[in-house]
N, CA and C of each residue as an Amber inpcrd file, in Angstrom:
protein
   510
  23.8000000  -0.3300000  -0.5540000  24.7360000  -1.4360000  -0.6620000
  25.3850000  -1.3760000  -2.0450000  26.6820000  -1.5170000  -2.1120000
  27.3740000  -1.4490000  -3.3930000  27.0900000  -2.7030000  -4.2100000
  27.2790000  -2.5770000  -5.5280000  27.0530000  -3.7220000  -6.4120000
  27.9700000  -4.8800000  -6.0370000  29.1820000  -4.5710000  -5.6460000
  30.1360000  -5.6130000  -5.2550000  29.6360000  -6.3660000  -4.0180000
  29.1290000  -5.6320000  -3.0170000  28.5940000  -6.2780000  -1.8170000
  27.3710000  -7.1190000  -2.1370000  26.5090000  -6.6280000  -3.0530000
  25.3350000  -7.3940000  -3.4610000  25.7570000  -8.7060000  -4.1040000
  26.7200000  -8.6310000  -5.0380000  27.2000000  -9.8560000  -5.6950000
  27.7970000 -10.8020000  -4.6800000  28.5390000 -10.2670000  -3.7320000
  29.1730000 -11.0830000  -2.7070000  28.1320000 -11.8030000  -1.8580000
  27.0640000 -11.0900000  -1.4770000  26.0140000 -11.6940000  -0.6570000
  25.2870000 -12.7860000  -1.4390000  24.9360000 -12.5050000  -2.7240000
  24.2580000 -13.5120000  -3.5500000  25.1600000 -14.7090000  -3.7600000
  26.4380000 -14.4570000  -3.9930000  27.3890000 -15.5330000  -4.2110000
  27.5070000 -16.4050000  -2.9710000  27.5860000 -15.7890000  -1.8140000
  27.6840000 -16.5530000  -0.5660000  26.4440000 -17.4020000  -0.3650000
  25.2770000 -16.8710000  -0.7390000  24.0320000 -17.6100000  -0.5820000
  24.0390000 -18.8520000  -1.4630000  24.5690000 -18.7580000  -2.7000000
  24.5350000 -19.8940000  -3.6070000  25.7280000 -20.8340000  -3.4490000
  26.8710000 -20.3400000  -2.9930000  28.0540000 -21.1830000  -2.8670000
  28.0850000 -21.9780000  -1.5740000  27.3100000 -21.5820000  -0.6010000
  27.2920000 -22.2800000   0.6790000  25.8940000 -22.8140000   0.9400000
  25.5780000 -23.9640000   0.3160000  24.2350000 -24.4900000   0.4950000
  23.9640000 -24.8320000   1.9520000  22.7070000 -24.8400000   2.2860000
  22.2910000 -25.1900000   3.6360000  22.6010000 -26.6620000   3.8560000
  23.2000000 -26.9870000   4.9720000  23.5480000 -28.3670000   5.2910000
  22.3380000 -29.0490000   5.9080000  22.0780000 -30.2940000   5.4810000
  20.9410000 -31.0380000   6.0170000  20.9770000 -31.0320000   7.5360000
  19.8320000 -30.7840000   8.1280000  19.7310000 -30.7750000   9.5840000
  19.9000000 -29.4030000  10.2050000  20.4380000 -28.4500000   9.4710000
  20.6070000 -27.1030000  10.0030000  19.2830000 -26.3460000   9.9520000
  19.2090000 -25.2760000  10.7110000  18.0360000 -24.4120000  10.7020000
  18.4220000 -23.1140000   9.9930000  18.2090000 -23.0430000   8.6700000
  18.6660000 -21.8700000   7.9230000  17.8660000 -20.6220000   8.2750000
  18.4850000 -19.4810000   8.0810000  17.7560000 -18.2290000   8.2520000
  16.8670000 -18.0260000   7.0280000  15.7030000 -17.4370000   7.2630000
  14.7230000 -17.2880000   6.1920000  14.2390000 -15.8540000   6.0900000
  14.2770000 -15.3410000   4.8740000  13.6970000 -14.0330000   4.5730000
  12.4460000 -14.2510000   3.7370000  11.3450000 -13.6650000   4.1540000
  10.1300000 -13.6590000   3.3430000  10.0890000 -12.3190000   2.6270000
  10.0060000 -12.3730000   1.2990000   9.9560000 -11.1620000   0.4820000
   8.5510000 -11.0460000  -0.1040000   7.9300000  -9.9120000   0.1350000
   6.5900000  -9.6670000  -0.4070000   6.5970000  -8.3500000  -1.1740000
   6.1220000  -8.4230000  -2.4090000   6.0260000  -7.2380000  -3.2560000
   4.6130000  -6.6810000  -3.1200000   4.5180000  -5.3720000  -3.0060000
   3.2030000  -4.7460000  -2.8890000   3.1910000  -3.4150000  -3.6190000
   2.0100000  -3.0440000  -4.0700000   1.8200000  -1.7250000  -4.6960000
   0.3640000  -1.3090000  -4.5010000   0.1860000  -0.2640000  -3.7260000
  -1.1270000   0.3640000  -3.5410000  -2.1920000  -0.5580000  -2.9460000
  -1.8030000  -1.5360000  -2.1250000  -2.7960000  -2.4440000  -1.5470000
  -2.5170000  -2.7070000  -0.0640000  -2.5800000  -1.6750000   0.7720000
  -2.2760000  -1.8730000   2.1920000  -3.2270000  -2.8370000   2.8960000
  -4.4880000  -2.8950000   2.4680000  -5.4340000  -3.8050000   3.1180000
  -5.0760000  -5.2670000   2.8510000  -4.5730000  -5.5690000   1.6680000
  -4.1420000  -6.9370000   1.3710000  -2.8370000  -7.2590000   2.0940000
  -1.9240000  -6.3120000   2.1190000  -0.6730000  -6.5190000   2.8500000
  -0.9650000  -6.7840000   4.3210000  -1.9390000  -6.0890000   4.8750000
  -2.3310000  -6.2930000   6.2680000  -2.7460000  -7.7460000   6.5110000
  -3.5550000  -8.3000000   5.6090000  -3.9840000  -9.7120000   5.7480000
  -2.7930000 -10.6600000   5.7010000  -1.8790000 -10.4120000   4.7640000
  -0.7020000 -11.2710000   4.6510000   0.1510000 -11.1880000   5.9080000
   0.4410000  -9.9830000   6.3740000   1.2770000  -9.8310000   7.5690000
   0.6170000 -10.4800000   8.7810000  -0.6960000 -10.3760000   8.8930000
  -1.4080000 -11.0410000   9.9950000  -1.1950000 -12.5490000   9.9280000
  -1.1690000 -13.1150000   8.7290000  -0.9410000 -14.5600000   8.5970000
   0.5130000 -14.9260000   8.8960000   1.4500000 -14.0290000   8.6320000
   2.8560000 -14.3120000   8.9440000   3.1140000 -14.2830000  10.4470000
   2.3450000 -13.4990000  11.1790000   2.4720000 -13.4680000  12.6450000
   2.1290000 -14.8370000  13.2330000   1.2470000 -15.5730000  12.5790000
   0.7500000 -16.8560000  13.0940000   1.6060000 -18.0530000  12.6740000
   2.7500000 -17.8250000  12.0800000   3.5850000 -18.9260000  11.5980000
   4.1380000 -19.7650000  12.7450000   4.2080000 -21.0780000  12.5220000
   4.8270000 -21.9620000  13.5120000   6.3330000 -21.7610000  13.5370000
   6.8850000 -21.2680000  12.4400000   8.3130000 -20.9420000  12.3530000
   8.3860000 -19.4900000  11.8760000   8.6850000 -18.5950000  12.7840000
   8.7340000 -17.1780000  12.4400000   9.8890000 -16.9160000  11.4800000
   9.6350000 -16.1770000  10.3900000  10.7480000 -15.8330000   9.5040000
  11.7450000 -14.9320000  10.2260000  13.0020000 -15.0200000   9.8400000
  14.0390000 -14.1830000  10.4400000  13.9580000 -12.7510000   9.9320000
  13.2940000 -12.5860000   8.8000000  13.1510000 -11.2620000   8.2070000
  11.9200000 -11.2830000   7.3060000  11.1350000 -10.2260000   7.3660000
  10.0440000 -10.0170000   6.4170000  10.3700000  -8.7150000   5.6990000
  10.6450000  -8.8410000   4.4270000  11.0550000  -7.6990000   3.6210000
   9.8980000  -7.3040000   2.7030000   9.3130000  -6.1630000   2.9650000
   8.2300000  -5.6420000   2.1390000   8.8580000  -4.7410000   1.0840000
   8.6470000  -5.1010000  -0.1780000   9.1630000  -4.2900000  -1.2770000
   7.9900000  -3.4930000  -1.8390000   8.0030000  -2.2110000  -1.5570000
   6.9750000  -1.2880000  -2.0320000   7.3630000  -0.8740000  -3.4460000
   6.5400000  -1.2820000  -4.4230000   6.8500000  -0.9880000  -5.8210000
   6.3310000   0.3990000  -6.2120000   6.8440000   1.4070000  -5.4630000
   6.5670000   2.8210000  -5.7150000   5.0750000   3.1390000  -5.6260000
   4.4720000   2.7450000  -4.5160000   3.0410000   2.9660000  -4.2920000
   2.7020000   4.4410000  -4.1730000   1.4490000   4.7400000  -4.4690000
   0.9520000   6.1070000  -4.2870000   0.2060000   6.2400000  -2.9600000
   0.1120000   5.1450000  -2.2030000  -0.5310000   5.1740000  -0.8830000
   0.5140000   4.8790000   0.1860000   0.1940000   5.2290000   1.4120000
   1.1270000   5.0140000   2.5180000   0.8950000   3.6540000   3.1750000
   1.9910000   3.0220000   3.5450000   1.9390000   1.7500000   4.2630000
   2.3310000   1.9110000   5.7240000   2.5950000   3.1290000   6.1530000
   3.1060000   3.3710000   7.5070000   2.2240000   2.7540000   8.5830000
   0.9150000   2.9570000   8.4870000  -0.0090000   2.4420000   9.4970000
  -0.0070000   0.9130000   9.5100000  -0.0300000   0.3140000   8.3390000
  -0.0210000  -1.1520000   8.2380000   1.2670000  -1.7140000   8.8210000
   2.3870000  -1.1700000   8.4350000   3.6860000  -1.6440000   8.9200000
   3.7920000  -1.4510000  10.4280000   3.3390000  -0.3260000  10.9240000
   3.4280000  -0.0320000  12.3640000   2.6970000  -1.0800000  13.1970000
   1.5890000  -1.6040000  12.6710000   0.8210000  -2.6220000  13.4080000
   1.6200000  -3.8980000  13.6620000   2.5930000  -4.1850000  12.8120000
   3.3110000  -5.4670000  12.8890000   4.7720000  -5.3330000  13.3040000
   5.2380000  -4.1310000  13.5430000   6.6530000  -3.9190000  13.9000000
   7.0770000  -4.7120000  15.1320000   6.2070000  -4.8460000  16.1260000
   6.5730000  -5.5480000  17.3600000   6.4670000  -7.0610000  17.2440000
   5.7550000  -7.5550000  16.2440000   5.5480000  -9.0010000  16.1520000
   6.2640000  -9.6580000  14.9780000   6.8110000  -8.8710000  14.0670000
   7.5570000  -9.4150000  12.9290000   8.8410000  -8.6180000  12.7210000
   9.9040000  -9.2940000  12.2750000  11.1520000  -8.5830000  11.9470000
  11.0240000  -7.9190000  10.5670000  10.3220000  -6.8030000  10.5370000
   9.9700000  -6.1280000   9.2890000  11.0140000  -5.1390000   8.8160000
  11.1440000  -5.0930000   7.5010000  11.9650000  -4.0860000   6.8480000
  11.2440000  -3.7060000   5.5610000  11.2750000  -2.4540000   5.1950000
  10.6140000  -1.9790000   3.9800000  11.6490000  -1.3270000   3.0740000
  11.5960000  -1.6800000   1.7980000  12.4180000  -1.0030000   0.7930000
  11.4900000  -0.5530000  -0.3330000  11.8610000   0.5110000  -0.9950000
  11.0730000   1.0240000  -2.1140000  11.8330000   0.7440000  -3.4010000
  11.1430000   0.1260000  -4.3570000  11.6970000  -0.0940000  -5.6920000
  10.9410000   0.8250000  -6.6460000  11.6440000   1.8090000  -7.1840000
  11.0170000   2.8200000  -8.0420000  10.6860000   2.2980000  -9.4410000
  11.4550000   1.3240000  -9.9340000  11.1990000   0.7960000 -11.2720000
   9.9410000  -0.0640000 -11.2220000   8.9280000   0.2700000 -12.0270000
   7.6740000  -0.4740000 -11.9460000   7.8070000  -1.9080000 -12.4550000
   7.0220000  -2.7840000 -11.8430000   6.9430000  -4.1620000 -12.2980000
   7.3940000  -5.1600000 -11.2550000   6.6710000  -6.2700000 -11.2080000
   6.9650000  -7.3200000 -10.2320000   8.3820000  -7.8760000 -10.3910000
   8.8640000  -8.1310000 -11.6160000  10.2350000  -8.6600000 -11.7200000
  11.2800000  -7.7480000 -11.0760000  11.1570000  -6.4450000 -11.3070000
  12.1160000  -5.5030000 -10.7080000  12.0120000  -5.5280000  -9.1870000
  10.7870000  -5.5510000  -8.6910000  10.5820000  -5.5410000  -7.2420000
  11.0850000  -6.8340000  -6.6030000  10.8330000  -7.9770000  -7.2390000
  11.3270000  -9.2480000  -6.6830000  12.8470000  -9.2990000  -6.7100000
  13.4320000  -8.8460000  -7.7960000  14.8960000  -8.8240000  -7.8580000
  15.4700000  -7.9210000  -6.7790000  14.8230000  -6.8030000  -6.5260000
  15.2760000  -5.9120000  -5.4510000  15.1740000  -6.6340000  -4.1120000
  14.0710000  -7.3480000  -3.9010000  13.9030000  -8.1160000  -2.6710000
  14.9870000  -9.1650000  -2.5060000  15.3170000  -9.8520000  -3.5880000
  16.3770000 -10.8640000  -3.5570000  17.7130000 -10.2330000  -3.1570000
  18.0100000  -9.0800000  -3.7580000  19.2730000  -8.4040000  -3.4540000
  19.3260000  -7.9130000  -2.0110000  18.2090000  -7.4600000  -1.4800000
  18.1760000  -6.8750000  -0.1390000  18.0380000  -7.9100000   0.9760000
  17.5420000  -9.0850000   0.6530000  17.2650000 -10.0960000   1.6810000
  18.5480000 -10.5750000   2.3510000  18.4610000 -10.8290000   3.6490000
  19.6080000 -11.3000000   4.4220000  19.5670000 -12.7910000   4.7210000
  18.4390000 -13.4370000   4.5070000  18.3030000 -14.8510000   4.8480000
  19.0720000 -15.7650000   3.9180000  19.4420000 -16.9410000   4.4490000
  20.0750000 -17.9630000   3.6080000  19.0690000 -18.5000000   2.5950000
  17.8160000 -18.5580000   3.0000000  16.7290000 -18.9750000   2.1270000
  15.8190000 -17.7680000   1.9390000  15.4610000 -17.4910000   0.6810000
  14.5650000 -16.3790000   0.3710000  13.2510000 -16.9730000  -0.1260000
  12.1670000 -16.6020000   0.5460000  10.8390000 -17.1140000   0.2280000
  10.0090000 -15.9540000  -0.3090000   9.4550000 -16.1230000  -1.4990000
   8.6540000 -15.0680000  -2.1110000   7.1680000 -15.3470000  -1.9410000
   6.4110000 -14.2940000  -1.7320000   4.9530000 -14.3660000  -1.7490000
   4.4270000 -13.0280000  -2.2480000   3.1340000 -12.9640000  -2.4600000
   2.5120000 -11.7380000  -2.9480000   1.6080000 -11.1450000  -1.8810000
   1.3140000  -9.8660000  -2.0260000   0.5040000  -9.1900000  -1.0150000
  -0.9350000  -9.6920000  -0.9630000  -1.4100000 -10.3570000  -2.0030000
  -2.7820000 -10.8560000  -1.9940000  -2.8800000 -12.3070000  -1.5260000
  -1.8180000 -12.8190000  -0.9350000  -1.8160000 -14.1780000  -0.3930000
  -2.0530000 -14.1540000   1.1130000  -2.5070000 -15.2800000   1.6160000
  -2.6160000 -15.5010000   3.0570000  -1.8930000 -16.8100000   3.3230000
  -0.8890000 -16.7810000   4.1880000  -0.0560000 -17.9640000   4.4460000
  -0.6820000 -18.8370000   5.5290000  -0.7350000 -20.1290000   5.2530000
  -1.1630000 -21.0860000   6.2770000  -0.1300000 -21.0530000   7.4040000
  -0.5140000 -21.4230000   8.6350000   0.4060000 -21.3120000   9.7810000
   1.7300000 -22.0670000   9.6350000   1.7620000 -23.1270000   8.8450000
   3.0020000 -23.8990000   8.6950000   3.7260000 -23.5900000   7.3860000
   3.3530000 -22.5060000   6.7300000   3.9090000 -22.2000000   5.4140000
   5.4240000 -22.0200000   5.4370000   5.9460000 -21.1780000   6.3130000
   7.3990000 -20.9480000   6.3580000   8.1190000 -22.2520000   6.6880000
   7.6370000 -22.9790000   7.6800000   8.2560000 -24.2590000   8.0520000
   8.2320000 -25.2340000   6.8740000   7.1280000 -25.2680000   6.1360000
   7.0140000 -26.1650000   4.9810000   7.9760000 -25.7780000   3.8650000
   8.1790000 -24.4900000   3.6730000   9.1080000 -24.0340000   2.6390000
  10.5550000 -24.3650000   3.0020000  10.8690000 -24.3720000   4.2880000
  12.2420000 -24.6360000   4.7300000  12.5590000 -26.1230000   4.8610000
  11.5600000 -26.9410000   5.1110000  11.7800000 -28.3680000   5.3880000
  12.6120000 -29.0900000   4.3240000  12.3470000 -28.9260000   3.0310000
  13.1490000 -29.6500000   2.0390000  14.6370000 -29.3090000   2.0800000
  14.9690000 -28.0790000   2.4200000  16.3760000 -27.6740000   2.4720000
  17.1140000 -28.3880000   3.6020000  16.4210000 -28.6710000   4.6890000
  17.0350000 -29.3830000   5.8070000  17.2440000 -30.8530000   5.4690000
  16.4490000 -31.3880000   4.5650000  16.5430000 -32.8000000   4.1980000
  17.5880000 -33.0700000   3.1280000  17.8040000 -32.1070000   2.2420000
  18.6990000 -32.3350000   1.1150000  19.4590000 -31.0500000   0.7900000
  20.7640000 -31.0270000   1.0200000  21.5390000 -29.8060000   0.7840000
  21.6980000 -29.4490000  -0.6970000  21.2740000 -30.3280000  -1.5950000
  21.4220000 -30.0650000  -3.0250000  20.2020000 -29.3670000  -3.6270000
  19.1650000 -29.2000000  -2.8340000  17.9630000 -28.5250000  -3.3270000
  18.2700000 -27.0460000  -3.5110000  17.8650000 -26.5060000  -4.6530000
  18.1030000 -25.0990000  -4.9360000  16.8530000 -24.2550000  -4.8650000
  15.6890000 -24.8780000  -5.0400000  14.4330000 -24.1250000  -5.0120000
  13.2870000 -25.0720000  -4.7000000  12.2690000 -24.5410000  -4.0630000
  11.0430000 -25.3000000  -3.8100000   9.8560000 -24.3970000  -4.1280000
   8.7170000 -24.9990000  -4.3320000   7.4800000 -24.2650000  -4.5700000
   6.3710000 -24.9220000  -3.7840000   5.2350000 -24.3260000  -3.8020000
   4.1160000 -24.8770000  -3.0590000   2.8290000 -24.7140000  -3.8260000
   1.8180000 -25.4210000  -3.3590000   0.5030000 -25.3380000  -3.9650000
  -0.1210000 -23.9880000  -3.6150000  -0.7590000 -23.3930000  -4.5860000
  -1.4430000 -22.1230000  -4.3690000  -2.9340000 -22.3930000  -4.4790000
  -3.6390000 -22.1500000  -3.3920000  -5.0760000 -22.3740000  -3.3670000
  -5.7910000 -21.0370000  -3.4430000  -6.8280000 -20.9770000  -4.2610000
  -7.5800000 -19.7300000  -4.3700000  -8.6070000 -19.6460000  -3.2530000
  -9.0210000 -18.4300000  -2.9690000 -10.0680000 -18.2860000  -1.9670000
 -11.3980000 -18.7110000  -2.5800000 -12.4410000 -18.7690000  -1.7660000
 -13.7290000 -19.2850000  -2.2300000 -14.2980000 -18.4820000  -3.3870000
 -14.1630000 -17.1670000  -3.3590000 -14.7180000 -16.3520000  -4.4410000
 -14.0580000 -16.6990000  -5.7630000 -12.7550000 -16.8160000  -5.7710000
 -12.0560000 -17.1580000  -7.0100000 -12.4070000 -18.5730000  -7.4300000
 -12.5010000 -19.4850000  -6.4680000 -12.8630000 -20.8630000  -6.7790000
 -14.2270000 -20.9360000  -7.4340000 -15.1840000 -20.1680000  -6.9310000
 -16.5270000 -20.1510000  -7.5000000 -16.4840000 -19.6260000  -8.9270000
 -15.7340000 -18.5650000  -9.1630000 -15.6210000 -18.0050000 -10.5030000
 -15.0000000 -19.0190000 -11.4550000 -13.9400000 -19.6670000 -11.0280000
 -13.2640000 -20.6470000 -11.8810000 -14.1840000 -21.8190000 -12.1680000
 -14.8690000 -22.3070000 -11.1390000 -15.8020000 -23.4140000 -11.3400000
 -16.8960000 -23.0170000 -12.3250000 -17.4350000 -21.8120000 -12.1960000
 -18.4790000 -21.3340000 -13.1120000 -17.9490000 -21.2450000 -14.5330000
 -16.7380000 -20.7300000 -14.6970000 -16.1430000 -20.6170000 -16.0250000
 -15.9730000 -21.9960000 -16.6560000 -15.4340000 -22.9380000 -15.8880000
 -15.2020000 -24.2870000 -16.4210000 -16.5180000 -24.9640000 -16.7830000
 -17.5350000 -24.7770000 -15.9530000 -18.8410000 -25.3650000 -16.2510000
 -19.4110000 -24.7630000 -17.5330000 -19.3190000 -23.4460000 -17.6850000
 -19.8260000 -22.7880000 -18.8900000 -19.0440000 -23.2420000 -20.1180000
 -17.7460000 -23.3460000 -19.9950000 -16.9000000 -23.8010000 -21.1050000
 -17.2830000 -25.2170000 -21.5210000 -17.5280000 -26.0720000 -20.5580000
 -17.9310000 -27.4530000 -20.8410000 -19.2570000 -27.4700000 -21.5810000
 -20.2250000 -26.6760000 -21.1200000 -21.5310000 -26.6190000 -21.7790000
 -21.4090000 -26.1150000 -23.2120000 -20.5620000 -25.1260000 -23.4570000
 -20.4000000 -24.5850000 -24.8070000 -19.7780000 -25.6100000 -25.7470000
 -18.9540000 -26.4820000 -25.2300000 -18.2740000 -27.4660000 -26.0750000
 -19.1220000 -28.7150000 -26.3240000 -20.1800000 -28.8810000 -25.5470000
 -21.0060000 -30.0880000 -25.6920000 -21.5760000 -30.1640000 -27.1030000
 -21.4840000 -31.3270000 -27.6900000 -22.0370000 -31.5420000 -29.0150000
 -21.0940000 -31.1680000 -30.1420000 -20.0080000 -30.4990000 -29.8250000
 -19.0290000 -30.1540000 -30.8550000 -18.0610000 -31.3160000 -31.0210000
 -17.6130000 -31.5560000 -32.2460000 -16.6020000 -32.6100000 -32.4060000
 -15.2850000 -32.1710000 -31.7780000 -14.5270000 -33.1430000 -31.3080000
 -13.2010000 -32.8280000 -30.7890000 -12.3770000 -32.2130000 -31.9100000
 -11.4480000 -31.3610000 -31.5420000 -10.6160000 -30.7020000 -32.5520000
  -9.8330000 -31.7190000 -33.3690000  -9.4840000 -32.8650000 -32.7530000
  -8.7460000 -33.9000000 -33.4770000  -9.6100000 -34.5360000 -34.5600000
 -10.9410000 -34.5780000 -34.3290000 -11.8470000 -35.2300000 -35.2700000
 -12.2760000 -34.2970000 -36.3900000 -12.1610000 -32.9960000 -36.2010000
 -12.6630000 -32.0240000 -37.1890000 -11.7580000 -31.9230000 -38.3800000
């Protein structure tokens, strides 16, 4: 796609906001690098959405492993497209996803996430209610293993601080 066409597509996306009550097209962009097993979990969760995305764009950030088998499993159940971004780094890969996405609304997620069944619908709902909304975000919940680690860290930090004066008092 030429730079002019890319600018034109981005411009059209921002100059023509979604009108309240409409059902906008949605592209889910996921960046991945060398983690096909995590991408598999995410794609499995996208299959279960109450509102199927119009496009799922997997941006491969120049992985050294193949995603062919993972992608093949979901080709019949998701509108999948894969692009490769050779420049390393999440910002480059997300920007590539933004440029390549065809949806009126672009929803970003990571390969290590698992989407709740109403995630896409929840991300789109505010745009249908208010045409002036430009971006939305959502709560990110960690899995149990991460939650346990965080809880342990916070408990240990609290114990280490016990008996010390507050920094304001020192």
